[in-house]
C-alpha positions as CSV (number, residue, x, y, z in Angstrom):
1,X,-54.1,31.6,16.8
2,X,-55.6,34.6,15.0
3,X,-58.3,35.1,12.4
4,X,-58.0,33.8,8.8
5,X,-57.6,35.7,5.5
6,X,-56.8,35.1,1.9
7,X,-53.0,34.8,1.4
8,X,-53.3,36.4,-2.1
9,X,-55.2,39.6,-1.2
10,X,-55.8,39.7,2.6
11,X,-59.6,39.6,2.2
12,X,-61.8,38.0,4.9
13,X,-62.6,34.4,4.1
14,X,-65.9,32.5,4.2
15,X,-65.3,29.7,6.7
16,X,-66.1,26.0,5.9
17,X,-69.6,24.9,6.6
18,X,-71.4,21.5,6.9
19,X,-72.1,21.6,3.2
20,X,-68.8,23.2,1.9
21,X,-65.6,22.2,3.6
22,X,-63.4,24.7,1.8
23,X,-62.3,28.2,2.8
24,X,-63.4,30.7,0.1
25,X,-62.3,34.1,-0.9
26,X,-64.7,36.4,-2.8
27,X,-61.9,37.2,-5.3
28,X,-59.9,34.0,-5.4
29,X,-62.4,31.3,-4.7
30,X,-61.3,28.1,-2.8
31,X,-58.1,28.8,-1.0
32,X,-56.0,27.8,2.0
33,X,-56.4,30.3,4.9
34,X,-53.7,32.7,6.1
35,X,-53.5,32.8,9.8
36,X,-51.5,35.3,11.8
37,X,-50.5,34.0,15.2
38,X,-51.8,36.1,18.0
39,X,-48.6,35.8,20.0
40,X,-44.9,35.2,19.5
41,X,-43.5,32.8,22.1
42,X,-41.9,29.4,22.3
43,X,-45.2,27.4,22.3
44,X,-46.4,29.2,19.2
45,X,-43.2,28.6,17.4
46,X,-43.1,25.0,18.4
47,X,-46.7,24.6,17.1
48,X,-45.7,25.9,13.7
49,X,-42.4,24.0,13.4
50,X,-44.2,20.8,14.3
51,X,-46.9,21.2,11.6
52,X,-45.1,22.9,8.8
53,X,-44.5,21.2,5.5
54,X,-42.1,24.0,4.4
55,X,-39.2,25.7,6.2
56,X,-39.7,28.2,9.0
57,X,-36.8,30.5,8.2
58,X,-35.1,32.7,10.7
59,X,-31.7,34.5,10.4
60,X,-28.9,32.8,12.2
61,X,-27.4,34.7,13.7
62,X,-30.0,37.4,14.1
63,X,-28.7,40.8,12.8
64,X,-27.7,43.2,15.6
65,X,-30.7,45.2,16.7
66,X,-33.3,43.1,14.9
67,X,-36.1,41.1,16.6
68,X,-39.0,38.8,15.7
69,X,-42.2,40.7,15.2
70,X,-44.7,38.3,13.8
71,X,-45.4,34.8,12.5
72,X,-48.0,33.6,10.0
73,X,-49.0,30.3,8.3
74,X,-51.1,29.2,5.3
75,X,-53.0,26.0,5.6
76,X,-54.0,24.1,8.7
77,X,-52.3,22.0,11.3
78,X,-53.8,18.6,10.6
79,X,-52.8,18.7,6.9
80,X,-49.6,20.6,7.4
81,X,-48.9,24.3,6.8
82,X,-48.0,25.0,3.2
83,X,-46.4,28.4,3.7
84,X,-44.8,30.2,6.6
85,X,-43.9,33.8,7.1
86,X,-41.9,35.6,9.7
87,X,-41.6,39.4,10.3
88,X,-38.4,40.9,11.6
89,X,-37.9,44.5,12.7
90,X,-34.8,46.5,13.2
91,X,-32.6,49.3,12.1
92,X,-32.5,49.8,8.3
93,X,-29.0,50.0,6.8
94,X,-29.5,53.6,5.6
95,X,-31.2,54.8,8.7
96,X,-34.6,54.6,10.3
97,X,-36.7,51.5,11.1
98,X,-36.9,48.5,8.8
99,X,-38.9,45.3,8.4
100,X,-38.2,42.0,6.6
101,X,-40.8,39.4,5.7
102,X,-39.2,36.0,5.1
103,X,-41.6,33.6,3.4
104,X,-41.3,29.9,2.5
105,X,-44.1,28.5,0.4
106,X,-45.1,25.8,-1.9
107,X,-45.8,26.8,-5.6
108,X,-49.2,28.4,-6.2
109,X,-49.8,29.7,-2.7
110,X,-49.2,33.4,-3.6
111,X,-48.3,34.7,-0.2
112,X,-44.8,36.0,-1.1
113,X,-46.2,37.6,-4.3
114,X,-48.9,39.4,-2.3
115,X,-46.3,40.8,0.1
116,X,-44.2,41.9,-2.8
117,X,-47.1,43.5,-4.6
118,X,-46.2,41.6,-7.8
119,X,-48.9,40.2,-10.2
120,X,-46.9,37.0,-10.6
121,X,-47.9,34.2,-8.3
122,X,-44.4,32.8,-8.0
123,X,-42.0,34.2,-10.6
124,X,-39.4,31.6,-11.6
125,X,-36.0,33.2,-12.2
126,X,-35.1,33.5,-15.9
127,X,-32.1,31.3,-16.5
128,X,-30.3,33.9,-18.5
129,X,-30.5,36.5,-15.7
130,X,-27.9,36.7,-13.0
131,X,-29.0,36.6,-9.4
132,X,-28.9,39.9,-7.5
133,X,-28.0,38.4,-4.2
134,X,-27.3,35.2,-2.2
135,X,-28.3,34.1,1.2
136,X,-27.0,31.0,3.0
137,X,-30.0,28.7,3.6
138,X,-29.1,25.7,5.8
139,X,-25.4,26.5,5.0
140,X,-26.0,26.4,1.2
141,X,-25.5,29.5,-1.0
142,X,-28.9,30.3,-2.4
143,X,-29.3,32.7,-5.3
144,X,-32.1,35.3,-5.1
145,X,-33.5,37.3,-8.0
146,X,-35.1,40.7,-7.7
147,X,-38.8,41.1,-8.2
148,X,-38.7,44.0,-10.7
149,X,-42.4,44.9,-10.4
150,X,-42.6,45.0,-6.6
151,X,-44.3,48.1,-5.2
152,X,-42.1,51.1,-4.9
153,X,-42.1,51.3,-1.0
154,X,-40.5,47.8,-0.7
155,X,-37.9,45.6,-2.3
156,X,-38.4,41.9,-3.0
157,X,-36.2,38.9,-3.8
158,X,-37.2,35.4,-4.6
159,X,-35.3,32.1,-5.1
160,X,-35.7,28.4,-4.2
161,X,-34.5,26.7,-1.1
162,X,-35.3,23.3,0.4
163,X,-37.5,22.6,-2.7
164,X,-39.9,25.5,-2.2
165,X,-40.0,29.3,-2.8
166,X,-38.0,31.6,-0.6
167,X,-39.0,35.2,-0.6
168,X,-37.4,38.2,1.2
169,X,-39.5,41.4,1.2
170,X,-38.1,44.5,2.8
171,X,-39.7,47.8,4.0
172,X,-38.5,50.4,3.1
173,X,-36.8,49.3,-0.1
174,X,-33.3,50.1,1.1
175,X,-33.8,47.7,4.1
176,X,-33.3,45.0,1.5
177,X,-29.6,45.9,1.2
178,X,-28.9,43.5,4.0
179,X,-29.7,40.6,1.7
180,X,-26.8,41.7,-0.4
181,X,-24.5,41.1,2.5
182,X,-23.7,37.7,4.2
183,X,-27.2,36.8,5.5
184,X,-27.8,33.3,6.7
185,X,-31.1,31.7,7.5
186,X,-31.8,28.4,9.2
187,X,-35.0,26.2,9.3
188,X,-36.4,26.2,12.8
189,X,-37.9,22.8,12.1
190,X,-34.5,21.3,12.5
191,X,-32.8,23.6,15.0
192,X,-33.9,25.4,18.1
193,X,-33.1,29.1,18.4
194,X,-34.1,30.8,21.6
195,X,-36.3,33.8,21.0
196,X,-34.8,36.3,23.4
197,X,-36.5,39.5,22.1
198,X,-39.5,40.4,20.1
199,X,-40.3,43.7,18.4
200,X,-43.5,45.7,18.0
201,X,-46.1,43.4,16.5
202,X,-46.1,43.6,12.7
203,X,-49.1,45.0,10.8
204,X,-47.7,43.8,7.4
205,X,-48.4,40.1,7.6
206,X,-52.0,40.6,6.3
207,X,-51.6,41.4,2.6
208,X,-53.0,44.7,1.6
209,X,-53.1,46.0,5.1
């Protein structure tokens, strides 16, 4: 496992002590820690899937040329991880290299919002707005709404699947066009997918860095 940071801003956290059992951020106070796994292999994936309270999403099938490039969690193993994030790298639809971050999180965690660069912790879709895209999550069509105030160098979509938030953040912005196609994701907690290839380790899983 790696070091621990704030899932909302990426700042270093003050670790629990004998007198204070909470992780604390200088900006956000008491918070669950974000941990970026130091390696991407089957034991690491099994550890996360066995302790996650939210889905661990991965495209199924993996798009041609794309590979897993990172894995992060929010929370701790004994109490169950409350958010998961995977990084995927591959060719962007309009040329060059692209990266996706797929996040599953309970309300109030703030990880997907921090990756998107939005000020909203978890923007609920406005019922009068039409979704911009759909993914197939566990075989079910899942509408996603665009995050209109995402930072200019990325695109971000958010919806709800399996009772929690599902975010897809893409770098550069045009790499998100893949979500407008027939993208399907599956929860690794209930299905084994062999990880045959990994990409260059992602530097985007720590917010703000």
